[in-house]
C-alpha positions as CSV (number, residue, x, y, z in Angstrom):
1,M,299.1,87.4,100.2
2,T,301.5,87.5,103.2
3,L,304.7,89.4,103.6
4,E,306.6,86.2,103.7
5,E,305.2,85.1,100.3
6,L,306.3,88.5,98.9
7,I,309.8,88.1,100.3
8,A,310.1,84.6,98.8
9,V,309.2,85.9,95.3
10,V,311.6,88.8,95.5
11,R,314.4,86.6,96.7
12,Q,313.8,84.4,93.6
13,A,314.0,87.5,91.4
14,G,317.3,88.2,93.0
15,E,318.7,84.9,91.7
16,I,318.1,86.3,88.1
17,V,320.2,89.4,89.1
18,N,323.0,87.4,90.7
19,S,323.2,85.0,87.6
20,A,323.9,87.9,85.3
21,K,327.0,87.5,83.0
22,Q,328.5,89.9,80.4
23,I,326.0,92.5,81.4
24,D,327.4,95.1,78.9
25,R,326.3,92.9,76.0
26,H,322.8,93.0,77.4
27,T,322.6,96.7,78.0
28,H,320.6,99.3,76.0
29,E,320.1,103.1,76.2
30,K,316.6,104.4,77.0
31,T,316.8,108.2,76.8
32,S,320.6,108.6,77.0
33,A,323.9,107.0,77.9
34,A,323.0,107.9,81.5
35,D,319.6,106.2,81.4
36,L,320.1,102.5,80.8
37,V,318.1,99.3,80.8
38,T,319.4,95.7,80.6
39,D,317.8,92.5,79.5
40,Y,318.0,91.5,83.2
41,D,315.8,94.4,84.2
42,L,313.2,93.2,81.7
43,A,313.5,89.6,82.8
44,V,313.1,90.4,86.5
45,E,310.1,92.7,85.8
46,Q,308.4,90.0,83.8
47,F,309.1,87.4,86.4
48,L,307.7,89.6,89.2
49,K,304.6,90.4,87.1
50,E,303.8,86.8,86.6
51,Q,304.6,85.7,90.2
52,L,302.8,88.6,91.8
53,A,299.7,88.1,89.6
54,A,299.6,84.5,90.8
55,L,299.7,85.7,94.5
56,M,297.2,88.5,94.1
57,P,295.4,88.5,90.7
58,E,293.2,91.4,91.7
59,A,296.1,93.9,92.0
60,L,297.3,96.2,89.2
61,F,300.9,96.1,88.2
62,F,302.9,99.3,87.8
63,G,306.5,98.6,86.8
64,E,309.4,100.8,85.7
65,E,310.1,99.2,82.4
66,E,306.5,98.6,81.3
67,K,305.1,101.9,82.8
68,A,301.7,101.5,81.2
69,I,299.1,100.4,83.8
70,E,295.6,99.0,83.0
71,G,293.3,100.7,85.5
72,D,293.3,103.5,88.0
73,P,296.2,103.1,90.5
74,S,294.6,105.5,92.9
75,K,292.0,102.9,93.7
76,G,292.3,99.3,95.0
77,W,295.4,97.2,95.1
78,V,298.6,98.1,93.1
79,F,302.0,96.6,93.0
80,I,304.7,99.2,92.3
81,V,307.9,97.6,91.0
82,D,311.5,98.5,90.2
83,P,313.2,95.3,88.9
84,I,316.7,96.7,89.3
85,D,317.1,100.1,90.8
86,G,320.7,101.4,90.2
87,T,321.0,99.9,86.7
88,T,324.1,101.9,86.0
89,N,325.7,100.5,89.1
90,F,324.6,97.0,88.0
91,V,326.1,97.5,84.5
92,R,329.4,98.9,85.9
93,G,329.9,96.2,88.5
94,Y,329.4,98.4,91.6
95,H,327.2,95.8,93.4
96,Q,324.8,98.5,94.7
97,S,321.4,97.8,93.2
98,G,318.0,96.8,94.6
99,I,314.8,95.1,93.7
100,S,311.9,97.1,95.0
101,V,308.3,96.0,95.4
102,S,305.5,97.9,97.2
103,L,301.9,96.9,97.6
104,I,299.5,99.8,98.1
105,R,295.8,100.0,98.6
106,D,293.8,103.1,97.9
107,L,297.0,105.2,97.9
108,E,298.1,103.7,101.3
109,P,301.2,101.4,101.4
110,Q,300.4,98.1,103.0
111,M,303.7,96.1,102.6
112,A,307.0,96.5,100.9
113,V,310.2,94.7,100.2
114,V,313.6,96.0,99.0
115,Y,316.3,93.4,98.3
116,D,320.0,93.9,97.6
117,P,320.9,90.5,95.9
118,A,324.7,91.2,95.9
119,K,324.7,91.7,99.7
120,D,321.8,89.4,100.5
121,E,320.1,92.2,102.4
122,M,316.3,91.9,102.5
123,F,314.5,95.0,103.9
124,A,310.8,94.5,104.5
125,A,307.8,96.1,106.2
126,E,304.1,95.7,106.8
127,R,301.8,98.5,107.9
128,G,301.8,98.9,111.6
129,K,304.2,96.1,112.2
130,G,307.6,97.9,111.9
131,A,310.5,97.1,109.5
132,T,313.1,94.4,109.4
133,L,316.4,93.6,107.8
134,N,316.8,89.9,107.1
135,G,314.1,89.3,109.7
136,T,315.6,91.5,112.5
137,P,313.7,94.6,113.5
138,I,315.4,97.9,112.4
139,H,314.9,101.5,113.5
140,V,316.1,104.9,112.4
141,S,319.0,106.4,114.3
142,D,318.6,109.1,117.0
143,K,321.6,111.2,115.8
144,P,321.3,114.9,115.0
145,L,322.7,115.8,111.6
146,D,325.8,117.5,113.1
147,Q,326.8,114.1,114.3
148,G,325.5,112.2,111.2
149,L,325.4,111.6,107.5
150,F,323.0,112.5,104.7
151,I,322.5,110.7,101.4
152,M,321.7,112.6,98.3
153,G,320.4,111.4,95.0
154,T,320.2,112.9,91.5
155,A,319.3,111.5,88.1
156,I,321.9,113.1,85.9
157,Y,319.6,112.9,82.9
158,L,317.2,115.3,84.6
159,R,319.6,118.2,84.1
160,E,317.2,120.8,85.4
161,F,317.7,119.5,88.9
162,V,321.5,119.5,88.9
163,K,322.0,123.0,90.3
164,P,319.3,122.9,93.0
165,T,320.6,119.5,94.0
166,M,324.2,120.8,94.4
167,S,322.8,123.8,96.3
168,L,320.9,121.7,98.8
169,T,323.9,119.3,99.1
170,E,326.1,122.3,100.1
171,Q,323.6,123.5,102.7
172,L,323.3,120.0,104.3
173,L,327.0,119.4,104.2
174,E,327.5,122.6,106.3
175,R,325.2,121.0,108.9
176,S,326.5,117.4,108.9
177,C,329.6,115.2,109.2
178,D,329.6,114.1,105.6
179,Y,327.4,112.8,102.8
180,R,327.1,109.8,100.5
181,R,325.7,109.2,97.0
182,F,325.2,105.6,96.2
183,G,323.1,105.7,93.0
184,A,320.2,103.5,94.0
185,A,317.4,105.4,95.8
186,T,315.5,102.3,96.9
187,L,318.5,101.2,99.0
188,D,319.3,104.8,100.1
189,L,315.9,105.0,101.8
190,C,316.4,101.7,103.5
191,Y,319.7,102.9,104.9
192,I,317.9,105.7,106.7
193,A,315.5,103.0,108.0
194,C,318.3,101.0,109.6
195,G,320.3,104.0,110.9
196,R,323.2,104.0,108.5
197,A,322.5,107.7,107.7
198,E,320.1,110.3,109.1
199,V,318.7,112.2,106.1
200,F,318.0,111.5,102.4
201,F,316.8,113.8,99.6
202,E,316.3,113.8,95.9
203,Y,314.5,116.3,93.7
204,S,312.7,113.9,91.4
205,L,311.9,110.2,92.0
206,A,309.4,108.0,90.2
207,P,307.0,105.9,92.3
208,W,309.0,102.7,91.8
209,D,312.1,104.5,93.1
210,Y,310.6,105.5,96.5
211,A,307.3,103.6,97.2
212,A,308.9,100.6,98.9
213,G,311.9,102.2,100.5
214,A,310.1,105.3,101.9
215,F,307.4,103.1,103.4
216,I,310.0,100.7,105.0
217,A,311.7,103.8,106.5
218,Q,308.4,105.2,107.8
219,E,307.7,101.8,109.5
220,A,311.2,102.1,111.0
221,G,310.4,105.6,112.5
222,A,311.4,108.0,109.7
223,I,309.5,111.0,108.6
224,A,308.8,111.2,104.9
225,S,307.5,114.1,102.7
226,T,308.2,115.9,99.5
227,L,310.8,118.7,99.7
228,T,308.0,121.2,100.0
229,G,306.5,119.3,102.9
230,E,303.6,117.5,101.3
231,P,302.8,113.8,101.9
232,L,304.3,111.5,99.4
233,P,301.7,110.7,96.6
234,W,303.0,107.1,96.2
235,I,301.9,106.7,92.5
236,R,303.4,109.9,91.0
237,R,306.9,111.3,90.5
238,C,307.9,113.8,93.2
239,S,310.7,115.1,95.3
240,V,311.5,113.1,98.4
241,W,312.8,114.1,101.8
242,L,313.4,111.4,104.5
243,A,314.7,112.0,108.0
244,N,314.9,110.6,111.4
245,P,312.8,112.5,114.0
246,A,315.9,114.3,115.4
247,N,316.2,116.0,112.0
248,Q,312.6,116.7,111.2
249,H,313.2,120.4,111.7
250,V,316.0,120.7,109.2
251,L,313.8,120.8,106.1
252,G,312.3,124.1,107.2
253,E,315.7,125.6,107.6
254,L,316.8,125.0,104.0
255,T,316.5,127.0,100.8
256,I,314.8,124.6,98.4
């Protein structure tokens, strides 16, 4: 499978998202009113499962809505998929949601795509070949944080992380120009990749939230780790810290 083939499949999935109508009638709660799924999430995931299997039948499929995976994701090829990241944004009409697909092999990302159907922005990367936005090479910014922005994320249904998230936000705000919270981590990570902001953090992300975006950002020159400095595990939930090289040192100055 080529990166171009993966991009083509994800772009087709984006047509399902852009065709959505009366989304509130197709919305259901998963764990709470803050944790939603729509019929479009399910439709996109099923479409991707079928199309990716046709491209690469030997790969396992690890998707947000299905979650169950047949086999050991730490070995061999695995697709990690979020059909619509930023579902609440999607439901409420904010037009800030992304389709995320990462392909890993033996716990090493090989290629990834994050697509924002509303803006027609296709972020993509292949190991060792850099990252692109709509086919044009992208790179992280060179701004230090006192001249830049940071993006923070928090899943409000994970209440145990609210206070530490606010504490870390305050610490970073003292060091920066400003911050943003967009509600779709897959796109947030890509915004670091293309230089729209300098730092991203979130205390808890699932693999489908970060596997594609963090890899794209790495290929664009970003440094990625957990908040405690370990390498990202790619197939497990973890905290995520992403920064351009000018701000690599900042993590060590924070109280986590």
